[in-house]
The first five atom37 places (N, CA, C, CB, O) and aatype in JSON, in Angstrom:
{
  "aatype": [12, 11, 16, 19, 10, 19, 9, 6, 3, 2, 10, 0, 9, 1, 6, 2, 16, 19, 6, 10, 10, 6, 10, 10, 7, 13, 5, 19, 0, 15, 0, 14, 3, 7, 14, 16, 7, 10, 5, 10, 9, 5, 6, 9, 1, 14, 3, 15, 9, 10, 4, 3, 9, 10, 12, 14, 7, 12, 3, 7, 18, 0, 19, 10, 1, 6, 10, 1, 15, 5, 1, 18, 3, 5, 16, 0, 15, 13, 18, 13, 12, 15, 0, 5, 0, 6, 12, 15, 3, 1, 5, 11, 7, 9, 0, 10, 7, 0, 16, 7, 18, 10, 9, 11, 14, 13, 16, 6, 11, 6, 10, 10, 0, 4, 13, 2],
  "atom_mask": [
    [1, 1, 1, 1, 1],
    [1, 1, 1, 1, 1],
    [1, 1, 1, 1, 1],
    [1, 1, 1, 1, 1],
    [1, 1, 1, 1, 1],
    [1, 1, 1, 1, 1],
    [1, 1, 1, 1, 1],
    [1, 1, 1, 1, 1],
    [1, 1, 1, 1, 1],
    [1, 1, 1, 1, 1],
    [1, 1, 1, 1, 1],
    [1, 1, 1, 1, 1],
    [1, 1, 1, 1, 1],
    [1, 1, 1, 1, 1],
    [1, 1, 1, 1, 1],
    [1, 1, 1, 1, 1],
    [1, 1, 1, 1, 1],
    [1, 1, 1, 1, 1],
    [1, 1, 1, 1, 1],
    [1, 1, 1, 1, 1],
    [1, 1, 1, 1, 1],
    [1, 1, 1, 1, 1],
    [1, 1, 1, 1, 1],
    [1, 1, 1, 1, 1],
    [1, 1, 1, 0, 1],
    [1, 1, 1, 1, 1],
    [1, 1, 1, 1, 1],
    [1, 1, 1, 1, 1],
    [1, 1, 1, 1, 1],
    [1, 1, 1, 1, 1],
    [1, 1, 1, 1, 1],
    [1, 1, 1, 1, 1],
    [1, 1, 1, 1, 1],
    [1, 1, 1, 0, 1],
    [1, 1, 1, 1, 1],
    [1, 1, 1, 1, 1],
    [1, 1, 1, 0, 1],
    [1, 1, 1, 1, 1],
    [1, 1, 1, 1, 1],
    [1, 1, 1, 1, 1],
    [1, 1, 1, 1, 1],
    [1, 1, 1, 1, 1],
    [1, 1, 1, 1, 1],
    [1, 1, 1, 1, 1],
    [1, 1, 1, 1, 1],
    [1, 1, 1, 1, 1],
    [1, 1, 1, 1, 1],
    [1, 1, 1, 1, 1],
    [1, 1, 1, 1, 1],
    [1, 1, 1, 1, 1],
    [1, 1, 1, 1, 1],
    [1, 1, 1, 1, 1],
    [1, 1, 1, 1, 1],
    [1, 1, 1, 1, 1],
    [1, 1, 1, 1, 1],
    [1, 1, 1, 1, 1],
    [1, 1, 1, 0, 1],
    [1, 1, 1, 1, 1],
    [1, 1, 1, 1, 1],
    [1, 1, 1, 0, 1],
    [1, 1, 1, 1, 1],
    [1, 1, 1, 1, 1],
    [1, 1, 1, 1, 1],
    [1, 1, 1, 1, 1],
    [1, 1, 1, 1, 1],
    [1, 1, 1, 1, 1],
    [1, 1, 1, 1, 1],
    [1, 1, 1, 1, 1],
    [1, 1, 1, 1, 1],
    [1, 1, 1, 1, 1],
    [1, 1, 1, 1, 1],
    [1, 1, 1, 1, 1],
    [1, 1, 1, 1, 1],
    [1, 1, 1, 1, 1],
    [1, 1, 1, 1, 1],
    [1, 1, 1, 1, 1],
    [1, 1, 1, 1, 1],
    [1, 1, 1, 1, 1],
    [1, 1, 1, 1, 1],
    [1, 1, 1, 1, 1],
    [1, 1, 1, 1, 1],
    [1, 1, 1, 1, 1],
    [1, 1, 1, 1, 1],
    [1, 1, 1, 1, 1],
    [1, 1, 1, 1, 1],
    [1, 1, 1, 1, 1],
    [1, 1, 1, 1, 1],
    [1, 1, 1, 1, 1],
    [1, 1, 1, 1, 1],
    [1, 1, 1, 1, 1],
    [1, 1, 1, 1, 1],
    [1, 1, 1, 1, 1],
    [1, 1, 1, 0, 1],
    [1, 1, 1, 1, 1],
    [1, 1, 1, 1, 1],
    [1, 1, 1, 1, 1],
    [1, 1, 1, 0, 1],
    [1, 1, 1, 1, 1],
    [1, 1, 1, 1, 1],
    [1, 1, 1, 0, 1],
    [1, 1, 1, 1, 1],
    [1, 1, 1, 1, 1],
    [1, 1, 1, 1, 1],
    [1, 1, 1, 1, 1],
    [1, 1, 1, 1, 1],
    [1, 1, 1, 1, 1],
    [1, 1, 1, 1, 1],
    [1, 1, 1, 1, 1],
    [1, 1, 1, 1, 1],
    [1, 1, 1, 1, 1],
    [1, 1, 1, 1, 1],
    [1, 1, 1, 1, 1],
    [1, 1, 1, 1, 1],
    [1, 1, 1, 1, 1],
    [1, 1, 1, 1, 1],
    [1, 1, 1, 1, 1]
  ],
  "atom_positions": [
    [[124.4, 97.98, 101.06], [123.29, 97.6, 101.83], [122.37, 98.22, 102.68], [123.61, 96.9, 102.41], [122.74, 99.23, 103.28]],
    [[120.72, 97.61, 102.89], [120.27, 98.55, 103.52], [120.7, 97.27, 104.74], [118.63, 99.3, 103.12], [120.92, 96.07, 104.58]],
    [[120.72, 98.35, 106.27], [120.64, 97.44, 107.54], [119.53, 97.66, 108.02], [121.62, 97.59, 108.6], [119.09, 98.8, 107.91]],
    [[118.58, 96.47, 108.82], [117.37, 95.74, 109.1], [117.84, 95.98, 110.55], [117.09, 94.09, 108.46], [119.01, 95.7, 110.81]],
    [[116.84, 96.61, 111.79], [116.31, 95.76, 113.21], [115.65, 94.97, 113.77], [115.98, 96.06, 113.78], [114.66, 95.55, 114.2]],
    [[115.64, 93.67, 114.09], [114.9, 93.32, 114.63], [114.8, 92.85, 115.57], [114.58, 93.01, 114.25], [115.6, 92.02, 115.99]],
    [[113.29, 93.43, 116.49], [112.86, 93.34, 117.47], [112.32, 92.44, 117.73], [112.41, 94.04, 117.7], [111.11, 92.36, 117.49]],
    [[112.84, 91.67, 118.16], [112.09, 90.17, 118.82], [112.18, 89.95, 119.99], [112.56, 88.89, 118.37], [113.23, 90.38, 120.47]],
    [[111.21, 89.23, 121.01], [110.59, 88.45, 122.04], [111.63, 87.69, 122.15], [109.28, 87.76, 121.82], [112.61, 87.79, 122.89]],
    [[111.28, 86.78, 121.22], [111.03, 85.51, 120.71], [112.17, 84.45, 119.73], [109.87, 85.85, 119.96], [112.16, 84.17, 118.53]],
    [[113.27, 83.98, 121.05], [114.76, 84.21, 120.17], [114.55, 83.05, 119.09], [116.46, 83.92, 121.24], [115.46, 83.32, 118.31]],
    [[113.98, 82.06, 118.64], [113.53, 81.36, 118.09], [112.93, 82.52, 116.46], [112.57, 80.58, 119.2], [113.69, 82.95, 115.6]],
    [[111.48, 82.72, 116.53], [111.65, 83.66, 115.12], [112.94, 85.0, 115.46], [109.75, 84.56, 114.71], [113.68, 85.28, 114.52]],
    [[113.07, 85.5, 116.36], [113.93, 86.81, 116.45], [115.55, 86.16, 115.36], [114.34, 87.27, 118.66], [116.05, 86.99, 114.61]],
    [[116.2, 84.68, 115.4], [116.88, 84.24, 115.24], [116.15, 83.49, 113.47], [117.28, 83.62, 116.58], [116.69, 83.97, 112.47]],
    [[115.25, 82.64, 113.27], [114.9, 82.88, 111.97], [115.11, 84.12, 111.08], [113.78, 82.68, 112.01], [115.75, 84.07, 110.02]],
    [[114.32, 85.6, 111.73], [114.11, 86.29, 110.74], [115.71, 86.38, 110.54], [113.16, 87.57, 110.95], [116.4, 85.81, 109.7]],
    [[116.04, 87.17, 111.45], [117.95, 88.13, 111.08], [118.26, 86.93, 109.85], [119.8, 88.02, 113.05], [118.21, 87.27, 108.67]],
    [[118.72, 84.9, 110.39], [118.7, 84.13, 109.19], [118.22, 84.54, 108.32], [118.27, 83.16, 109.2], [119.06, 84.59, 107.42]],
    [[117.05, 84.98, 107.92], [117.27, 84.64, 106.48], [116.81, 86.27, 105.65], [116.09, 83.07, 105.99], [116.25, 86.44, 104.56]],
    [[117.23, 87.14, 106.49], [117.82, 88.88, 105.76], [118.64, 88.61, 105.65], [117.95, 90.33, 106.33], [118.84, 88.36, 104.46]],
    [[119.67, 88.41, 106.4], [121.13, 87.5, 106.17], [120.91, 87.28, 104.29], [121.13, 85.48, 107.37], [121.14, 88.05, 103.37]],
    [[120.43, 86.07, 104.31], [120.26, 85.37, 103.63], [120.2, 85.83, 102.23], [119.44, 84.83, 104.08], [120.88, 85.4, 101.3]],
    [[118.86, 87.22, 102.17], [118.62, 87.64, 101.63], [119.38, 89.06, 100.95], [117.8, 87.45, 102.07], [119.14, 89.71, 99.94]],
    [[120.49, 89.21, 102.11], [121.64, 90.34, 101.03], [121.66, 91.4, 102.03], [0.0, 0.0, 0.0], [122.5, 92.29, 101.87]],
    [[120.73, 91.48, 103.22], [120.58, 92.83, 104.8], [121.68, 92.39, 105.57], [118.89, 92.75, 106.1], [121.89, 91.34, 106.18]],
    [[122.17, 93.16, 105.45], [123.03, 93.95, 107.32], [122.0, 93.81, 107.94], [123.64, 95.9, 107.65], [120.94, 93.8, 107.3]],
    [[121.98, 93.63, 109.68], [121.19, 92.82, 110.33], [121.65, 93.06, 111.55], [121.15, 91.49, 109.93], [122.86, 93.23, 111.73]],
    [[120.8, 93.12, 112.49], [121.25, 93.35, 114.13], [119.04, 93.31, 114.9], [122.57, 95.82, 114.36], [117.9, 93.76, 114.74]],
    [[120.06, 92.25, 115.84], [118.85, 91.89, 116.46], [118.57, 92.7, 118.05], [118.95, 90.22, 116.59], [119.56, 92.81, 118.78]],
    [[117.56, 93.13, 118.44], [117.64, 93.42, 120.23], [116.57, 92.1, 120.47], [116.83, 95.44, 121.0], [116.08, 91.34, 119.63]],
    [[116.38, 92.12, 122.07], [115.32, 90.9, 122.3], [114.51, 91.26, 123.55], [116.1, 89.36, 122.55], [114.15, 90.55, 124.49]],
    [[114.22, 93.38, 123.14], [113.35, 93.85, 123.97], [112.7, 94.7, 123.17], [113.84, 94.39, 125.13], [112.66, 94.47, 121.96]],
    [[112.16, 95.67, 123.66], [112.11, 97.38, 122.66], [113.71, 98.12, 123.54], [0.0, 0.0, 0.0], [114.78, 98.31, 122.96]],
    [[113.43, 98.44, 125.1], [114.85, 99.36, 125.18], [116.08, 99.03, 124.44], [115.38, 99.4, 126.55], [116.74, 99.97, 123.98]],
    [[116.55, 97.63, 124.25], [117.6, 97.63, 123.55], [117.74, 97.9, 122.39], [118.0, 96.84, 123.62], [118.72, 98.35, 121.79]],
    [[116.4, 97.51, 121.91], [116.34, 97.43, 120.14], [116.27, 99.52, 120.22], [0.0, 0.0, 0.0], [117.18, 99.79, 119.43]],
    [[115.7, 100.91, 120.74], [116.49, 101.71, 120.7], [117.17, 102.05, 121.26], [116.31, 102.26, 120.55], [117.05, 103.25, 121.53]],
    [[118.22, 101.4, 121.78], [119.75, 101.79, 121.63], [119.77, 101.62, 120.35], [120.92, 100.96, 122.38], [119.96, 102.5, 119.5]],
    [[119.65, 100.98, 120.25], [120.98, 100.02, 119.06], [120.01, 101.13, 117.58], [120.65, 97.06, 118.86], [120.33, 100.63, 116.51]],
    [[119.62, 101.62, 117.48], [118.73, 102.08, 117.24], [119.13, 103.33, 116.77], [117.95, 101.97, 118.12], [119.12, 103.93, 115.69]],
    [[119.52, 103.54, 117.99], [120.04, 105.75, 118.01], [121.93, 104.78, 117.7], [119.7, 107.43, 120.91], [122.76, 105.6, 117.32]],
    [[122.49, 103.39, 117.82], [123.43, 103.44, 117.62], [123.5, 103.06, 116.0], [124.02, 102.78, 118.6], [123.74, 104.09, 115.37]],
    [[123.36, 102.0, 115.2], [123.67, 101.13, 114.46], [122.4, 102.66, 112.94], [123.09, 98.99, 115.24], [122.72, 103.15, 111.86]],
    [[121.22, 102.77, 113.73], [120.44, 104.24, 112.6], [120.4, 103.08, 111.49], [121.73, 106.18, 112.0], [121.36, 102.95, 110.73]],
    [[119.36, 102.32, 111.42], [118.61, 101.39, 110.5], [118.22, 101.94, 109.21], [117.41, 100.92, 111.12], [117.99, 103.13, 109.03]],
    [[118.16, 101.23, 108.49], [116.44, 101.49, 107.31], [116.03, 101.67, 107.57], [115.54, 101.01, 106.62], [115.5, 102.77, 107.69]],
    [[115.72, 100.13, 108.12], [114.04, 99.79, 108.48], [113.96, 98.92, 110.28], [113.31, 98.33, 106.88], [114.91, 98.66, 111.01]],
    [[112.83, 98.73, 110.47], [113.01, 98.15, 112.23], [111.53, 96.64, 111.86], [112.23, 100.13, 114.09], [110.57, 96.77, 111.11]],
    [[111.74, 95.88, 112.37], [111.34, 95.09, 111.83], [110.48, 94.55, 113.3], [112.43, 94.3, 110.99], [110.86, 93.45, 113.7]],
    [[109.1, 95.4, 114.34], [109.08, 94.55, 115.69], [108.29, 94.34, 116.04], [109.51, 94.8, 116.67], [107.4, 95.01, 115.51]],
    [[107.79, 93.37, 117.11], [107.13, 92.55, 117.82], [106.0, 93.63, 118.23], [108.01, 91.8, 118.96], [106.29, 94.82, 118.37]],
    [[104.39, 92.99, 118.45], [104.34, 93.73, 119.52], [104.23, 92.86, 120.52], [103.41, 94.66, 119.51], [105.36, 92.62, 120.92]],
    [[103.78, 92.54, 120.85], [103.36, 91.56, 122.61], [105.21, 90.9, 122.63], [101.46, 89.49, 122.39], [105.94, 90.03, 122.16]],
    [[105.15, 92.17, 123.61], [106.97, 92.04, 123.86], [107.21, 92.65, 125.82], [108.13, 93.68, 122.28], [107.29, 93.86, 125.99]],
    [[107.31, 91.61, 127.21], [106.98, 92.07, 127.77], [108.05, 93.7, 128.15], [106.66, 91.02, 128.48], [108.95, 94.23, 127.49]],
    [[107.51, 94.01, 129.3], [108.24, 95.73, 129.45], [107.15, 96.81, 128.9], [0.0, 0.0, 0.0], [106.04, 97.2, 129.25]],
    [[108.52, 97.23, 127.29], [107.45, 97.8, 126.63], [107.43, 97.09, 125.25], [107.57, 99.35, 126.56], [108.21, 96.36, 124.63]],
    [[106.4, 97.54, 125.07], [105.45, 96.92, 123.82], [105.44, 97.05, 122.53], [104.36, 97.2, 123.89], [104.55, 97.9, 122.6]],
    [[105.63, 96.98, 121.39], [105.7, 97.79, 119.86], [105.14, 98.65, 119.78], [0.0, 0.0, 0.0], [105.43, 99.24, 118.74]],
    [[104.49, 99.08, 120.29], [103.55, 100.29, 120.01], [104.55, 101.25, 120.87], [101.72, 100.16, 120.62], [105.26, 102.08, 120.3]],
    [[104.56, 101.08, 122.13], [105.31, 102.02, 122.87], [107.12, 102.32, 121.84], [105.44, 101.15, 124.71], [107.44, 103.14, 120.98]],
    [[107.63, 101.55, 122.3], [108.82, 101.41, 120.92], [108.0, 102.66, 119.54], [108.82, 99.04, 120.07], [108.05, 103.87, 119.3]],
    [[107.75, 102.23, 119.34], [107.06, 103.35, 117.96], [106.83, 104.28, 117.67], [106.24, 103.42, 117.56], [107.01, 104.92, 116.63]],
    [[105.85, 104.71, 119.63], [106.25, 105.61, 120.02], [106.75, 106.96, 120.41], [106.32, 105.36, 119.98], [106.36, 108.12, 120.34]],
    [[107.85, 106.27, 120.89], [109.19, 106.58, 121.3], [110.09, 107.41, 119.88], [109.9, 104.99, 121.8], [110.48, 108.56, 119.69]],
    [[110.15, 106.12, 119.09], [110.8, 106.23, 118.03], [109.97, 107.42, 117.41], [110.92, 104.9, 117.25], [110.22, 108.57, 117.77]],
    [[109.53, 107.29, 116.99], [108.88, 109.05, 116.18], [108.93, 110.02, 117.77], [106.39, 108.94, 115.28], [108.28, 111.07, 117.71]],
    [[109.12, 109.94, 118.13], [109.2, 111.44, 118.89], [110.33, 111.47, 118.59], [108.9, 111.77, 120.46], [111.1, 110.59, 118.22]],
    [[110.55, 113.28, 118.9], [111.77, 113.97, 118.85], [113.46, 113.55, 119.17], [111.44, 114.87, 119.63], [114.6, 113.94, 118.9]],
    [[112.74, 112.49, 119.94], [114.72, 112.46, 120.6], [115.22, 110.95, 119.05], [114.97, 111.29, 123.56], [116.18, 110.17, 119.08]],
    [[114.79, 110.99, 118.62], [114.83, 110.12, 117.3], [114.92, 110.19, 115.67], [113.92, 109.63, 117.38], [114.01, 110.85, 115.16]],
    [[115.68, 109.73, 114.93], [115.88, 110.14, 113.25], [114.61, 109.64, 113.35], [117.14, 109.4, 111.99], [114.3, 108.97, 114.33]],
    [[113.83, 109.87, 112.47], [111.97, 109.88, 111.96], [112.79, 108.9, 110.26], [110.77, 112.49, 111.54], [111.82, 109.09, 109.54]],
    [[113.32, 108.49, 109.78], [113.54, 108.13, 108.95], [113.82, 106.82, 108.24], [113.98, 108.68, 108.97], [114.0, 106.55, 107.05]],
    [[113.82, 106.19, 109.2], [113.58, 104.83, 108.93], [112.46, 103.73, 108.98], [114.27, 104.47, 109.48], [112.37, 103.07, 110.01]],
    [[111.69, 103.51, 108.04], [110.76, 102.21, 107.94], [110.21, 101.38, 109.31], [111.62, 101.14, 107.1], [110.88, 100.61, 110.0]],
    [[108.64, 101.81, 109.5], [108.77, 100.11, 111.11], [107.63, 99.94, 110.43], [108.63, 100.25, 113.53], [106.6, 100.52, 110.07]],
    [[108.47, 98.47, 110.38], [106.9, 97.05, 110.86], [106.57, 96.2, 111.91], [106.81, 95.83, 110.06], [106.99, 95.36, 112.72]],
    [[105.45, 96.93, 111.44], [104.84, 96.06, 112.99], [105.18, 94.4, 112.1], [102.37, 96.47, 113.59], [105.26, 94.34, 110.87]],
    [[105.34, 93.26, 112.97], [105.91, 91.95, 112.82], [104.68, 91.18, 114.39], [108.16, 92.04, 113.08], [105.17, 91.13, 115.52]],
    [[103.67, 90.85, 114.24], [102.37, 90.02, 114.93], [102.03, 89.32, 114.43], [101.29, 90.46, 115.23], [102.1, 89.27, 113.2]],
    [[101.31, 88.09, 115.47], [100.07, 87.38, 115.82], [99.11, 87.92, 115.51], [99.87, 87.11, 116.96], [98.56, 87.29, 114.61]],
    [[98.61, 88.76, 115.79], [97.9, 89.41, 116.03], [96.89, 89.87, 114.31], [98.77, 90.37, 116.9], [96.77, 90.77, 113.49]],
    [[96.71, 89.35, 114.42], [96.13, 89.94, 112.52], [94.69, 90.13, 112.79], [96.29, 88.49, 110.86], [94.3, 88.96, 112.83]],
    [[93.7, 90.84, 112.99], [92.48, 91.36, 113.11], [92.76, 92.91, 112.78], [91.85, 91.04, 114.55], [93.54, 93.69, 113.31]],
    [[92.09, 93.06, 111.99], [92.64, 94.79, 111.14], [92.46, 95.48, 112.14], [91.7, 95.63, 109.71], [93.3, 96.37, 112.3]],
    [[91.64, 95.38, 112.9], [92.14, 96.91, 113.79], [93.1, 97.11, 114.75], [91.17, 97.45, 114.59], [93.4, 97.95, 115.59]],
    [[93.66, 95.63, 114.17], [94.99, 95.87, 115.37], [96.13, 96.63, 114.55], [95.77, 94.16, 116.07], [97.01, 97.33, 115.06]],
    [[95.86, 96.2, 112.35], [96.75, 96.45, 111.46], [96.46, 98.48, 111.05], [96.43, 95.13, 110.08], [97.11, 99.43, 110.6]],
    [[95.07, 98.19, 111.58], [94.71, 100.11, 111.98], [95.07, 100.78, 112.8], [93.55, 100.59, 112.3], [95.0, 102.01, 112.79]],
    [[95.47, 100.19, 113.54], [96.29, 100.82, 115.27], [97.99, 101.35, 115.07], [96.45, 99.1, 116.72], [98.5, 102.4, 115.46]],
    [[98.69, 100.04, 114.22], [99.46, 100.08, 113.87], [100.24, 101.08, 113.28], [0.0, 0.0, 0.0], [101.33, 101.51, 113.67]],
    [[99.2, 101.61, 111.72], [99.2, 102.0, 110.94], [98.95, 103.36, 111.58], [98.57, 101.37, 110.09], [99.72, 104.26, 111.23]],
    [[97.82, 103.71, 112.59], [97.76, 104.84, 112.93], [98.41, 105.49, 113.65], [97.04, 104.98, 113.18], [98.24, 106.69, 113.89]],
    [[99.47, 104.59, 114.2], [100.81, 104.6, 114.79], [101.38, 105.76, 113.93], [101.68, 103.11, 114.69], [101.58, 106.94, 114.21]],
    [[101.53, 105.21, 113.03], [102.51, 105.37, 112.33], [103.96, 104.7, 112.39], [0.0, 0.0, 0.0], [105.05, 105.02, 112.87]],
    [[103.46, 103.65, 111.68], [103.92, 102.56, 111.54], [103.39, 102.42, 109.72], [103.33, 101.5, 112.81], [102.24, 102.46, 109.26]],
    [[105.21, 102.18, 108.71], [105.16, 101.68, 107.45], [104.34, 100.92, 107.16], [106.04, 101.21, 107.11], [103.89, 101.14, 106.03]],
    [[103.63, 99.52, 108.03], [102.88, 98.33, 107.62], [103.18, 97.15, 108.49], [0.0, 0.0, 0.0], [103.96, 97.17, 109.44]],
    [[102.46, 96.09, 108.07], [102.98, 95.49, 109.22], [102.65, 93.63, 108.77], [102.04, 96.24, 110.79], [101.73, 93.32, 108.02]],
    [[103.27, 92.96, 109.17], [103.81, 92.19, 108.79], [103.26, 90.75, 109.7], [105.14, 92.7, 108.78], [103.79, 90.58, 110.8]],
    [[102.33, 89.87, 109.28], [101.01, 88.72, 110.07], [102.22, 88.05, 110.2], [99.39, 87.78, 109.12], [102.71, 87.76, 109.11]],
    [[102.97, 87.64, 111.31], [102.67, 85.97, 111.49], [101.93, 84.83, 111.47], [102.76, 85.72, 112.14], [100.73, 84.73, 111.68]],
    [[102.91, 83.74, 111.13], [104.1, 83.23, 110.66], [103.87, 83.76, 109.45], [104.4, 81.76, 110.75], [102.75, 83.88, 108.94]],
    [[105.46, 84.25, 108.74], [105.16, 85.0, 107.31], [106.26, 84.45, 106.2], [105.34, 86.84, 107.49], [107.43, 84.22, 106.49]],
    [[105.81, 84.31, 105.17], [106.56, 83.65, 103.99], [108.01, 84.45, 103.77], [105.57, 83.75, 102.55], [107.81, 85.66, 103.81]],
    [[109.13, 84.18, 103.59], [110.26, 84.58, 102.64], [109.55, 86.21, 101.85], [110.58, 83.01, 101.29], [109.68, 87.41, 102.1]],
    [[108.73, 85.32, 100.73], [108.56, 86.33, 99.82], [107.33, 87.71, 100.41], [108.04, 85.43, 98.4], [107.25, 88.8, 99.84]],
    [[106.59, 87.37, 101.48], [105.99, 88.92, 102.28], [106.98, 89.69, 103.45], [104.43, 88.5, 103.26], [106.82, 90.86, 103.82]],
    [[107.83, 88.94, 103.84], [109.35, 89.54, 104.42], [109.74, 90.32, 103.44], [110.62, 88.46, 104.73], [109.49, 91.52, 103.58]],
    [[110.34, 89.94, 102.39], [110.78, 90.59, 101.11], [109.7, 91.41, 99.95], [111.45, 89.4, 100.39], [109.68, 91.41, 98.72]],
    [[109.16, 91.83, 100.61], [107.73, 92.83, 99.89], [108.09, 93.96, 100.75], [105.75, 92.23, 100.18], [108.48, 95.01, 100.24]],
    [[107.93, 93.74, 102.7], [108.54, 95.07, 102.99], [110.16, 96.11, 102.58], [108.5, 94.84, 104.26], [110.42, 97.05, 103.34]],
    [[110.77, 95.92, 101.82], [112.2, 96.47, 101.19], [111.36, 96.66, 100.29], [113.69, 95.63, 100.9], [112.13, 96.14, 99.48]],
    [[110.69, 96.86, 99.81], [110.76, 96.62, 98.04], [109.55, 97.95, 97.67], [110.03, 94.5, 97.35], [109.24, 98.19, 96.5]]
  ]
}
């Protein structure tokens, strides 16, 4: 069973995404912010990470930069999930090393496509 970590500051979006992933058969953990997410990455070693971009304190770009540093395992796939739908936003995420970019709101099919 694949483990997914959801890092999202919006409680409703976080809970809905976690519930949907669990229904799809994934083991899921969640974090309300970047620092907590980075701590969980070290603890649970997820297979995939879904991370919001616009979060207070540490944004998703900073989370990815830190994750890709030498202090962390770099094997987890990393997907940004954001309402920022401009091509330049997606290109920035991919340039930083993200595996993909999921635009909110997303469908179950779009979410599941991240794991195929």
